[in-house]
N, C-alpha and C positions, 0 to 999 in steps of 0.2 A: 575904583569901581564903587570902593567905601561913595567914598565923594559921593560917587553918581546916586546911591539908593538915598544917601542922606537927602544930600539933593532935596532929592524927588517927593520923599517923605514931608522936606518942609513947603515943599510946592502945597504937597497935599491938605496940610493944616495952616497951610496960607491963605486956602483956596474956600475950609472951611470954619479956621474962627474969622475972618478980617474979611475974606473979599467979601460972600455970599452968606456971611455971618448965622449958618447953620446950625453951630453949636457955641451957643455962649463963652464967654474967658472965664474963667476961674477958675481960684485954685486950683482943684477938684480935677477941670479937667484937660487946663494944661499939663497939671503931672500924671493921668492916666495917657497921654498922649504919648509926655516923652516915655515912658512905663513902656507902652505899647511896640512904640520904632526900637525902643533900645534889644527887647527879648524878641520881637523880629529879624532881627537886626542879626543876633545869637543865635538865634534858630535855624536862620538862613548861614550863618557863619559853620554852623554846625553838621547843617547837614548838609552842604554841599561838599567839609573837607574831610564824611565818613563816605556819601556813596556816589560824590560825582568825585575825586581824589582830584588833582594840581600837581608836581613840582617842578621846580625853576632851578632843577638840577640837571636834568635831561642834557646829555652831548653823547655825543656820535666818536666811538674807539676803534680802533681797526688795532691791530698788529703788531710790534716792533720788535724788527730781526734789532740784538743788540750787537754787531761783527765786532770780531773778535779776532787778532790772529793766531795761527797757530808757527808763527815760531819768530823768530825777533832778528830785526834790524835795519837798518836806516829802509828810510817811506824813498822810495825816487821820481812815483809820478801817483797822479792823482786823479786819472781822463773822467771822472764823471762828471755832469755837472750837475747843481741843485734844480729838483723838484722833473726833472729829465726822465718819462718813463724806461726804464732800463727789465732786457728780458734776464731769460735764467741759465747764467753764465760770461752774463758781461765783466769785464777790469772794470773793478770796484777802485784797489790802485796797484802799487807793486814795492816792492822791496828786494833790493839789494840783495841780487841771486850769486855775487863774486862767491863765498863762502862756499853756500853751500852745492853750486861748480866745483869748488875745490874734493872736499868733498864724496863728490861723486866719481872726481878721475881720482883720488888715490887710493878706492875702494876696487876703482877698476883694473887698472896696473896688481890692484892684491888679492884677487880676484883669479888677473892669468896668472897667478907663481903658481896658487895655491891648487890650481884645475891641471899643470900638470906634476905635483905627485903623485895623480889619477892614472893617470897616463902610467907614468914610471910601475905602480903599483897594477895594469890589467900587463905590461911587456913582464911581468917577474913571472908573476902567478900564469902566465903562459909560456914561456920555461920551463917551471917546475913539471908542471906538464903534462914537459914533453919526457922531461929529464924520468920522471917517473915512469910513461908509460918505456921505456925505453930499459930504464932495471929491469921492470914486471920483465919482459920481449928476455932480457938475459937470463930471469929468474926462471921459464916457460924455456928456456932451452935447456941451465942448467942440470935441471929436476927431469925432461928426456934425455939427458944423456947419461946420468947418476944414479938417481932415484930401479932405470930402468934395470939397471948392476945389480943393485943393492934389496931389490923386490926380486930378484931372480934367490942372491943368494939367500937371502929370509927364509924363501919358500925353500930351498931344497935341503936346511936345516930346522922346516921344520919337520921334512918328508926326510931327512934321518930319523928324524926325533923320534916320531908314529913309530918306525923303522924297526928301531933298539926295542921298543918300548913296547914293543906285539914279539920278539924272541925271547924276550924281557920275562915278560907273561910263559912265552914256552919253557923258559928253559928252569924259573918257578915250577910250574908246574911238575918238569920232568922231575928236577930236585924235591922234593912232595913226594912226589912216586917213587920213584929209588932209595929216602929212604925208611918208606914205611917195608920196601920187598926186602929191604937190608936189618932193617928190624927184626921180620922172622926168618929171616939166614935162610933169604934167598938170593940173593943177593948179594956180591963182594965187594969188597974194600973200594977195591983199586972203580971199583966204574961206580960208585957210591961217590969217590974222590973227583973223578971225571966230574963226572957231571955239577959237584955241587962248585967246579974251578972252573964251569962256561960261568955258573950261575954269580959267577963272583966278576964272572973277565967285563959279560953283559950287564951290570953294574956302574963301571967300571968307566962303559960304552957307553950308553945310555946318560948319566953325568955330568960326558965331555956330552953329546949331544946338543943338549940342555943348555951348556954353553953355550956354546954355541950358536945355538936358534937367541939367545939372551944378545952376544954380543953383533949378532945381523939383525935384531932387529934396532937397536942402542940407531947403531949403524947409520939404519936405516932412516929412524927416528933423526936425529944432525945430521946429518949426511956427510959431502965429504969436507975439507975447511972449503975449497971451489965454492962449492953449495950456499957453507955456510959464509961468507966472503960477499956473493951475488946480494943476500937475502941480505946480509946485515946494510951493501949498496944500496934495495931499493928501501928500506925501513931508512936510509938515511932520509932518500929524496921522501919519504912522504913526509917525514917531518916535516922538510922541509914546504914541501907545498903548503901542506895544512899550516905552518908559520906567516905566508905572502896570502892562503888564502884564509882567511882571518881579519887579518891587516885587512883584505879588502874585502871582508864583511859586511865590515862594520861600516864601512859607507851608508848612506842613508839618499836610497835612488839613485844611485851609480857616483855618488859625493861625501866623504870625506867631516865628523862634525864639522872642520874649520873654514873649510869651504861651505857650506848649508848655514855659516855664521855670518861668513862676510859675506854672504846674500840676501841673508836675512839682515846684514845691516847695510848695503849697498841697494838692496829697494825701501828701509827710513828714508836714510839718504836721498834717494829720489823722490820721493814725497813731501817731502823739509822741500826741496828743492824748488816740488815741483806745490806746494805750500803761496812762494813767495811770491806770489801772482792769487791775490783773496778775489773771486766771483762773484756775482751777483749770487744766492742762495735761488729766489723762486722771478719773479716777475713780481717789479715796488717798481718804488723811487727812495733816492736819498733824497729830504727836508732839506738839510741844513748840511753843507760843504764846508765845515773848520778842519777838513786834513792838508796838511805840507807838506813840500818835498822836505827831506831834511828829519823830517821829526821822528821820533825813534821809535819804532810800537814792540811791543812788549807782549805772548800771552800771556796777558792778566784776565783773565774776565770779572773783573770788578772796575776794569778799567778798558774797555770799549770806546772802541776812534770812528767809529759809524752811526748811527739809527741807520737800520733802512727798514721803509712803509712795507706793505705787503699787498700785492693786489688784490684786493678783496673787497667784499663791501662793507663798508664802518656798520659797530654792531647800536643803534641806540639804544643809548641805554639812564634810566631815572631812577631814583628814590627813592620811597614814600615810608612812610611812617607805616611803625608794626600793627595799630591798628586799624586800615585798611585791606592789609592784604588779603586778608579772608574774604573778604565780599571781592577779587581779582581771580578772575578765573583766564589761564589762555583763549583770547579767536575773541573777547573783547575789543569792543572797536572806542580810536579815541582818538586825538588832536593836536599836534604840536605845533608852536609858532617859535621861528627861530628868529634870537635879535638881526643876524642876516638880510634878513629880509621883514620889516616893517608890515603888517598892515595883513599877511597871509598869515592861512595853516594851512596843515597837507595834514589827510587823514595817513593816523597808523592803529593796526591790530597790535595785541594781545601774543607772545609771542611763550613769553615762557615767565615765573618765579623763581628767581635763584635759591637757595633753596640753604645753604649759608652763605655766611656779615664775616667777617672780622670781627665783630667783640663776641663769636663761637668758638674764636679757635684757640683751642690752647696746645700750646708748645712744649716742650721734654727743656728745662734749666732748673739753673741748681737753688733756685729761689721761691721761696712760695708768692701759690699764684695769689693773685687779688683780684677782691669778688670787680664787674662792672661798677664802675662810678656813677649817683643815678642821677647825672650831668648827660652821658652817653644819648641816647635817645637811640643806637640802633639803627640806623630806617634800610632797609629793604632794599635793591637794587632789582627794580621790572623791563628783561629786553622785549624793545618792540619792532614789528614786521614796518616798511616803511614799502609805502607804491616809486612807482617811477619818478614820477614826476621831482620825490624829492630828491633823488638820485641823480637827476640836472640839476638836479644845482649847484655838486662842483664844491659843495662845504665841504669846508683845510678839516681836514682832524681832529676833533679835543672843540668843533662849534659847537655854543652850551645852545638849550630851547629848555621851554615850558612844553612840559607835557604834561594832559589832563584824559583823564578814565570815564569813562561813563558806566557805570556797572546797569544792572537792573532793576535796582531798587529804585523806588519817587526819580523814578522815569523824567517825570514833568519836567525837573528840575535839572535835569540838565541839558537842558535852553538858557535858561538860567549859568551856568558855568560856565557855554559856547562863549554867550556873552559876553563877560567878565574876562574869555582866554581873548575874545577878537580886541575886549579894550584895550588889553597889560598889550593886546601884541603896535595897537595902534600909539604907547604912549613909547613905541620902539624908535618912530619920526624925532622924538622931541629928546628923551631922558638917553 
């Protein structure tokens, strides 16, 4: 384009100075013509760069999934083909499953053995509960036989104590009256002695009744030897039941911790076995098939075995100098040309200007942060929307293009930018 403008201006000067001789050829006029051409060319370049910028690093970007296996093993099959459309869940490659199948079989056998322990605990608990119920029934029978007799004896002893106490209180009152009568000389010594002897006899009888009552209460409390043996048998049965129940209640959801652990290991082993078949994470395709049977697959994220391109419309991104970013707004129109299609231009629209660039990133390191070098331009990426005419070209991911944006300022110069862009597109036929 520079050559075209210079050539056009040169032809114009030739016509004015040489052909039609409208301007005399002098040192002043020649220098003035050269200066006017240089200044005009510089102004055009500056105004086009600012108001209608162009970027020649536009590319189509698509998300790529780095396929990393979850398990380690030897690759035995790679059924995919490069650039062939795949659906989500299609097999990408397979890893030798034999080691993982062996581990699944081992854990299944171990789980079956440990599950039998839970069944045995259930049987032992049922037997302990039955023994406790039988011991409790025996105790009820013993209590109904012996406690009835002991209760009757205790009741008779309490009744005897009450009766003797009443007679003792009466004898004490009589002794008091007899002592008062004998002191006044109205009673005989023989009557007083008889009253006193009766009182002392009742005291002894009352003491004996209290002792009998206490012994009856103790026998009622402790029971007979047979009843005590029945109670001990019940206590032993309850202790045995508590022991078995404690072991049984230690289970989690009906399974003891060992069974739970084995089940978890079995689930992990089955998951590992399922991961020996690596499948497509979504719709897309494999751009290159470099994996071959016999290669070792390792779950190491820094060394993926396959790249998988996600099936979605690639994003058109181009970078622009920071001096023009302030004039670029979403919705502005532009045009793009691709080297794969010389001489053709396609309309695009600004979707958004990215708000972060790598030059502004700060990472936490053990080194002092250095300032951005003056030679670093720090171009800002801009994302564009394009129509179906571009989507129908089936351009490869990474295809390069030149993208021009037509801002709202000095709109007349957009015509010149369009001419320049088309000339650059035609140059792709040659270069």
